[in-house]
N, C-alpha and C positions, 0 to 999 in steps of 0.2 A: 691137450695141446700145450697148456702152461707147463706141464711137467717136462715135456720134450724140450721146451725152450731153456730150462735150466741146465741140462746136461752139457751143452757146448760151453758154457760159462764155467762149469766145475774143472774142465781142463785147464783153464788159464788161472784158476784160483791158486794163490800162493799161501804157503803156511805162514802163520804169524811169528814174528821174532821174539814175542814175549812167552814167558813160561806160562803153561796153563795154571789156572787159578788153584786146583787141588795140588800141584806140586809147590806152588809158592806157599800155600797154607800148611802143608806138611814140613816144609823147611822152617817156617816160622814156629810152628808148634814144637819141633825138635830143639830149636835154639832156646825157646822158653823153658823146656823141662831141663835141658842141660845146665842152665843158669839157675833154675829152682833147686836141683839136686846138688849143685855146687855149694849153694848157700846153706842147705841143710847140713852138709858134710862140715863146713866151715863152722857152723853153730855147734855141731857135736864135738869138734876138736875144742873150741873154746869152753864147752861145758867141762870136758874132761881136764882141761888145764886148770880151770878154776877149782875143781874138786881136788886135783892133785896139790895145788897151792894151799888149800885149806887143810888138807891132811898133813902136809909138811908143817904148817904152823901149829897144828894140834900136837904133833909129835915133838916139836921143838919146845913146846910149853910144859911137857912132862919131863921132870927131872928123874935122873936114874937114881935108885935107892942104894 
């Protein structure tokens, strides 16, 4: 009897306007990973620039014979 009483209410039930938790979590995780990889890429570029500057300084210190 209890189960039969639930079905008429199910027809009137409206969907929530909020995004489901799993969609929200996936979007948050994607944003986090995008920022993480952008930071890694920026760090790699800075390391390459530093090495290039050290190489240039080393080459300027060597006098031609």
